[in-house]
Each structure stands twice: as structure tokens, then as C-alpha cells.
N, C-alpha and C positions, 0 to 999 in steps of 0.2 A: 351668489354674491362673489365679487372680485376677492381673490387672496393675493394680496401684492409682493407676499413672500414667496410666491409661486410663478413661474414665467407664465406670462400673458401674453395675448394678442391685441394690437391696437384697437382691432373692433370690440373686445370684451371690454377693455378699458373705456370705450366711447360709451357703450352700453350701461357701462355701470356709473356714467355721469362724470369721466375725466373728461377734459381739454387736451387736446394737443399740444398747447402751452403746458400744462402739468406735466405730461410725458415729457416733454423734452428740458425740464426743470433738473436741477442735482437732485431731486429725492427718487429720480428714477434714472438706470441703466439700460439702455438699449443695447440687448445682446445679439441680436439681428434686424435685419428687416421686418418692423411691425411686432418685433418680439421684445418685450421689455419684463423687468424686475425691479422689487424696492431698491434701493442705493444702499441700504443697511444690510441686505443679505450676501452671506458668503457665496462667491463664485465657485464652489466646489465641482470637480468634473460631473458629479451628478446632475446637479442643475443645470449644468450646461448642455448636457446630453437632454434632458429633458426640455429646455427652449428648443433645440434642434428639431425634435421629434415633433413640436407643436405645428409646423408646417407641412406635416405630411401624413397621410391617411393612417385609420386606425387598422393596428396590424404590422407597421413600421418599425422596426428597431436602430439602435444605436450601432454601430459597427467600425471595424478599423481602427484607426487610432483615439476615437471617442470611446468605445469598449476597451481598448487597451487600458485608457486612462482610468476606467471605472474598475478594471480589475487590477490596478495599482502596478502594472508591469513596467520594466525598466526602461522606457523608450525615449530618444530623445524628443526634443521640444519640435511636434508637428501642429503646423496654425489652425487648420480648419479643421472644423466637426465633419461627423461622417454618419450617414444613416443610409440604410437599406431597405428599400420597398420591394412588394412582391409582384406589382401589377407595370407594367411599364408604361403606361398611361399615368401613372402618379409618379414617373420618375422625373426630376427637375432639378437643376443646381441653382442654389441661392448663393448671396454673397457670403462668404465663409461656411457653408456647407457645401458638402461634396455629398452627392446622391447616387447609390447603386442600387441595380436591381438584381433580385435572385428569383425567378418565378417559379424555380423549383425546389425553393426552401422546405425544410422540414421543421417541424415543432423542437426537433433535439438542436438545433441550431442556434435557439436562442434560450437565454435564461433570464433570471428576474434579479437585477441586482439593486439593491435601494428603492425598490420599486421602479424600478426604469427598466425596459426591455433589453437586451445587450445581446450580442454575439457569445457563442459560450466561448471556453477557453480554447480549444482545438480549433474551433472555426475563425477566432483572430489570428491565431498564428498564420493559418492561411491568409487570410487578410491581408497581415501585416507584410505577407513576403511582396506584397507590390509597395510597400511602403519602405522597408528597410533592407540594408544590405545584408549581405549572407552572415555574418559575423554577430550583427545587431540581433537578426532574429534567432540565431543561436543562444544569445544571452537569454533572450525571450524565452525560449524553450527551457531551458536549465532551468530559470527561475520558475516555471509553471508545475516542471516535475519536481524539483526540490519543495515545493512549499504543498504539492497535494493537489493543486488544481487538475491536474490531468495525469494519467497514468502514461507513461513513456509508450507502451504498446498500443494505447488508444489512438496516442497523436499521431504516430506512425501509421496506423490504420487509416483515421480519419484522410491523413496528407495522401495516401496510396490511393483513396478513391475520389480525393479531390480533381475539379476538372476547372479550366478557365485559367484568367489572370492570376499568376502568381503560383499556381500549383506545382509547377516543376523546381521553382525555387524553394517551395516550402517543404516536397520532399527531400532535395537536396540536404536543407538544413536541417530537418527531423532526422536525420540518418548521422548528424554529428553531434545530436542531443545526447546529453548523458545524464544520468542521477548523481544524488548528492553533491552537484556542485554549489558551494556556500555564497559565491557572490559575481558579479558580472565581469568583475576583471579577471577572476579565476577562468570565466569562460573565455574571454579573450586572449588572457594568454596561452590557455590550452591550444585554440585556434590558432594563433600564431605558430605552434609548434608543429601542429597536425599539417597546416597548409602550407608548412616550410615542407613536409616530406619526409620529417623525423617521426621516429616510432613514437606512438600514443601514449602519454602516460597514464599510470591509474588515478583516479580521482578520489581524494580524501579515504585513503586504505588506512586503518587502523595495522599497525605492525606492534608486537608483544615481543614475551623474552625469548619466545624461540627464533627471532632475528636477532637475537641479541642485543635488543632495545628493553626498556622500560615500556610500558602502552604509550604510544604517541599516535598520532595523524597529523598527514601531511598533506599540502593541497594536490599537489602531483609528484608523482614518484614513477621511478622505474626499478622495482625491488631487485631484477636480477641484474643489476650493475650496482645498486646500492646509491642509486642517484636522487637527489630530490629538489623540485622546484618551488618555491613557496613566493606568494605575494604579498608583499608589504606595502598597504596604502598608508601608513603613517608618514608625516611629513617632519616631523622629528619626535624626540624620545620624550614621550609625557612624562614618566618617573624615572628617577635613578634604579629604582627596587623592577621595574618591567624591563630597562635595559641590561642591569645584572642577570636577571632570570634568563633572558633571551640570550646574552653570552656562553653561561652554564649550560643551556640545555643544546646551543651547537656546539660547544665542545664536549658534550655527551656523544652528540652524533659524531663528531670527527675519529672519538676513540671508541667507537665501534664500527670503526670502516666506511662509514657511509660520508657522502659529499653533499651538501646543501649550496645550492645557488638562490640568492635572494633577490627578486625582481621588483623595482618599483614601477611607478606610472611613465616615467621616464623611457623605461625599458620597452615600453609596450607602445606610448603614441609617438615619442620624438625619437627612439632609437632603435626601434625593432629590429633591424640589421644586426647590431652588436648582440640582442639578446639570442637572435637563432644563431649566431656566429659562436656564442660561449656555449650555449646549450649541445651545439653540434660537436663542438670541441670535446667538451667533456663526455658525450657518448662514447665517441670515437676513442678517447685514452682510456673509458673503462670496459672499453670491447663490447659495447651492446652489438650484440649478433646482426641488428639488423638495419642498422644505421647506414645511410648512402654514404658513397664518398664525398657528395656535397649536397649542400639543402638545394631544394626544388626553390624556383623564384617565384612560385604562385603565390606565396603569401604577399607579393609588394603590390597586388592590386586589392588588395584588403585591409591592409595596414600602410597608408600612405606617410609614414616619417621620412625623417631626413635622408636614412640610408638607403629608400627606394626611389629616392631621386638622384640617385648616384653623387650624395654626399660621402 
């Protein structure tokens, strides 16, 4: 019996007594060529993945961006669904679906998520290396590790053994992935610093009384020169109490001899050049032993803000 709340094929609908006219009515949504679902059903990532897989042989699974959406990874909007098959004769692209082939795939590459077979987190990381730039791939890796989806050592080991498209990019990105990263913007800010050739800061380290501070944790820091960089995603102060608390906190930091630099979204997206210059200047002034004379310009390929365009 046809269940219209699950994706179904045109052939199954006709066999159940529906007509093409009924399928074309507002009561149904066409997800792909000859694939439909009831119009009242929420079009979740799982449902879209299930619909994409209907067109392919048993044993196929959702991969790449489709699997990333199933795992709720922080990726940009990518339009197509992605499916991977084992046999080359089963590989065919359809409108809105990109089909990949992995003839040497093993069972550990696939997991069940909401009843749908999808690529494992570490395999998704390699697959996304063909779809995402370096910084955004590191964002994904930081997110996976922070949420316990995969251990950092396992991610790197998997990338080391990966072959084919995206494997080199995945290995490069995995080397930048860190533990304890709390947000995508923290990842992007850290990558801006590292790609500028500046000493890499520690991530979310807690400092206590032995450092002259009450116990506090900071996004990015260089304890050897008592410098802190934090990302602030708020566009406005929501509560006067929070604003006063932040001021008091920063005054305490100043009293303890630490320096804090707060970076907002503009400092990463619109004027990364200004952010790099500020952090470099502070590291020089505070005598960091490994700070270069000038920042490396390699960051400009990855952060195309106004500063990287000669502004």
C-alpha cells in the first residue's frame, strides 16, 4: 500500500491507482524526476535523502552535502543531493542528484541516521573536501570533533588513508582541526590567524589563580604574552547587565596584565586585513618570540574581504 508521507515513485503511484493529473496537483510535491511526496510533509534533510536514494540500487547511500545535512554539519547552502553507489553500472546523474561511485567501499564508511544510510562523519569530511574551501572544511572538522562525532586522531588517520578526489585537501584541513572549538566563527578567526603565518593561539584554555586570574576560559589566547582574542557575535547589547558584566570582566583582565582584543563578524568577512594587522601588532608589542616581521599574505586566498583586494 502506498504511503504518501514517504517519498514514492511515479510507477508506485500509478500502481496504487493515482493518475498523473493527481500527481501534478498541489496535493503532491515533486522532489525529483518521477519522485513525489504528499505536500503536507515537512521536507527535512532525511526525507530529501530518502527521495534521492529511491532512484538508485539497493546498497547505495547518501553522501557528500546530503550526508552533511543529515549529520547537521555547518555547511553553506549546496543545491544538489548526493548519492554514492558501489557498482559503476549503477552510476547515473539525474536532475538535482549527483551520483558518485565507490567500488572499494567498506561497511565502516556507512552509518544509519534516521533510518537512512549515509556516509560516516570521517568519510563525509573527505567527501566535502571536493565541495568546500579549506577554511570551511576546517569549520566542519572542528564541529565534528567538538561534538564527539569522531575523535581527532581517527579523523586524521582516515584522511591519511583516503585516496582519490579531495583526499589531499582533506589531509591538509585535518591537520588544522582542533579540539574544544565552540563555534564556526572561532574556527574561521583561528584560521585567519594561522594562515597569516602568526603563532597559533591555544583554543578555549581555562586560566586559574596561578596565572593571576580567577578561573576564566577564552576563545583564543597566547599565555606566554598574556594576549586574548575573542569573537563576539552579538550585533547589539541585549541587556544592560550583560554589558556591565563584560566591562567588569575586561577591566579585571587589564588589571591582571592581560590584553584582550574582541573581533566581530566584520573583522573576519569584510576587513580581515585589519584584524590580521591588529593581532600582529599586539603580538610584536608584547614580545611573542615567534611572531614574524610581517604577516604572510597566504590568508588572502581564503578570506576575500576588502583588504585582500587592495582596499
